[in-house]
Backbone as JSON, one array per atom type, in Angstrom:
{
  "sequence": "MVKPYIRRGGIPGQETYYLNIPRDIAKALNITKNDEFILSVDTKDGEITLCYRRVKK",
  "N": [[0.94, -46.79, -64.88], [-0.67, -47.56, -67.86], [-3.28, -46.68, -69.91], [-5.47, -47.9, -72.47], [-6.2, -46.09, -75.49], [-9.07, -45.58, -77.26], [-10.45, -45.63, -80.49], [-12.77, -45.22, -83.17], [-12.32, -47.3, -85.93], [-11.08, -47.34, -89.39], [-12.56, -49.18, -90.71], [-15.93, -49.83, -90.93], [-17.78, -50.29, -87.92], [-15.7, -51.35, -86.44], [-13.25, -50.99, -83.84], [-10.25, -49.24, -83.0], [-7.45, -49.78, -80.98], [-5.16, -47.97, -79.04], [-2.01, -47.65, -77.41], [-0.81, -45.27, -75.37], [2.34, -43.89, -74.89], [3.85, -42.68, -72.01], [5.09, -39.33, -71.92], [7.58, -38.72, -70.61], [8.82, -41.23, -70.53], [9.02, -41.82, -73.27], [10.77, -39.78, -74.05], [13.04, -40.44, -72.49], [13.76, -42.87, -73.66], [14.28, -42.06, -76.15], [12.29, -42.13, -78.18], [10.66, -41.54, -81.19], [8.18, -40.13, -83.45], [8.74, -41.21, -85.89], [9.82, -43.69, -85.53], [9.74, -47.28, -85.88], [8.01, -50.2, -84.81], [7.89, -53.64, -83.79], [5.38, -55.79, -82.76], [4.92, -58.22, -80.27], [2.89, -60.67, -78.73], [2.05, -62.24, -75.72], [0.41, -64.64, -73.74], [-0.19, -65.71, -70.45], [-1.22, -67.51, -67.69], [-3.6, -66.01, -67.57], [-2.7, -63.42, -67.86], [-1.66, -60.74, -69.98], [1.06, -60.04, -72.03], [2.62, -57.48, -73.69], [5.05, -56.89, -76.05], [7.06, -54.56, -77.44], [9.32, -54.07, -79.99], [11.85, -52.05, -81.16], [12.47, -51.31, -84.55], [15.47, -51.43, -86.24], [16.74, -49.1, -88.49]],
  "CA": [[-0.17, -47.47, -65.5], [-1.01, -47.03, -69.18], [-4.62, -47.1, -70.32], [-5.63, -47.8, -73.92], [-6.99, -45.02, -76.11], [-9.89, -46.31, -78.22], [-11.11, -44.82, -81.51], [-13.42, -45.97, -84.24], [-11.37, -47.56, -87.01], [-11.48, -47.02, -90.75], [-13.53, -50.19, -91.13], [-17.17, -49.61, -90.16], [-18.11, -51.22, -86.85], [-14.52, -51.8, -85.71], [-12.54, -50.01, -83.03], [-8.8, -49.37, -82.96], [-6.93, -49.51, -79.65], [-3.81, -47.42, -79.02], [-1.39, -47.47, -76.11], [-0.02, -44.05, -75.35], [3.55, -43.97, -74.07], [4.05, -41.42, -71.28], [6.1, -38.46, -72.53], [8.9, -38.84, -69.98], [9.41, -42.5, -70.96], [9.38, -41.67, -74.68], [11.98, -38.95, -74.11], [14.16, -41.19, -71.92], [14.14, -43.92, -74.6], [14.48, -41.4, -77.45], [11.29, -42.63, -79.12], [10.09, -40.46, -82.01], [7.04, -40.57, -84.26], [9.24, -41.88, -87.09], [10.28, -45.03, -85.18], [8.86, -48.4, -86.2], [8.09, -51.24, -83.8], [7.26, -54.94, -84.03], [4.66, -56.18, -81.55], [4.68, -59.64, -79.98], [1.91, -60.8, -77.66], [2.13, -63.51, -75.01], [-0.55, -64.78, -72.65], [0.19, -66.74, -69.49], [-1.97, -67.42, -66.44], [-4.59, -64.94, -67.66], [-2.04, -62.13, -68.03], [-1.23, -60.43, -71.34], [2.31, -59.3, -72.11], [2.88, -56.88, -74.99], [6.46, -56.54, -76.18], [7.34, -53.78, -78.63], [10.75, -53.99, -80.3], [12.13, -51.02, -82.16], [13.14, -51.81, -85.74], [16.61, -50.6, -86.65], [16.66, -48.7, -89.92]],
  "C": [[-0.48, -46.76, -66.82], [-2.38, -47.57, -69.56], [-4.74, -46.96, -71.83], [-6.51, -46.63, -74.32], [-7.75, -45.69, -77.24], [-10.57, -45.33, -79.17], [-11.79, -45.74, -82.5], [-12.43, -46.11, -85.39], [-11.91, -47.15, -88.37], [-12.52, -47.99, -91.28], [-14.78, -50.0, -90.29], [-17.42, -50.71, -89.13], [-16.92, -51.73, -86.06], [-13.89, -50.65, -84.94], [-11.05, -50.28, -83.11], [-8.33, -48.96, -81.58], [-5.5, -49.04, -79.75], [-3.3, -47.41, -77.59], [-0.51, -46.24, -76.19], [1.16, -44.23, -74.4], [3.7, -42.64, -73.33], [5.25, -40.64, -71.84], [7.49, -38.62, -71.93], [9.59, -40.15, -70.35], [9.85, -42.42, -72.42], [10.66, -40.84, -74.83], [13.2, -39.71, -73.59], [14.67, -42.26, -72.87], [14.38, -43.38, -76.01], [13.56, -41.97, -78.52], [10.7, -41.44, -79.86], [8.94, -41.02, -82.84], [7.47, -41.3, -85.52], [9.74, -43.3, -86.8], [9.25, -46.08, -85.58], [9.1, -49.5, -85.18], [7.41, -52.51, -84.29], [6.64, -55.36, -82.71], [4.6, -57.7, -81.45], [3.79, -59.7, -78.74], [2.04, -62.19, -77.05], [1.06, -63.52, -73.92], [-0.11, -65.94, -71.77], [-0.56, -66.48, -68.19], [-2.96, -66.25, -66.43], [-4.02, -63.55, -67.81], [-1.61, -61.96, -69.48], [0.06, -59.62, -71.26], [2.49, -58.8, -73.54], [4.35, -56.47, -75.02], [6.67, -55.83, -77.51], [8.84, -53.7, -78.82], [10.94, -52.98, -81.41], [12.9, -51.63, -83.32], [14.27, -50.86, -86.1], [16.52, -50.33, -88.13], [18.03, -48.72, -90.54]]
}
């Protein structure tokens, strides 16, 4: 289970939500802080699916 990390954003009155990837998963997938991802969001039957795709450089 991954819980969002919430911080106040740069814009006054707005919050920014982050999803932290567990360290063991990041290591297994060789994810680094320099990687870039594209997010797609789908909703179906009240469920939200977030799909992050790593951008090849």
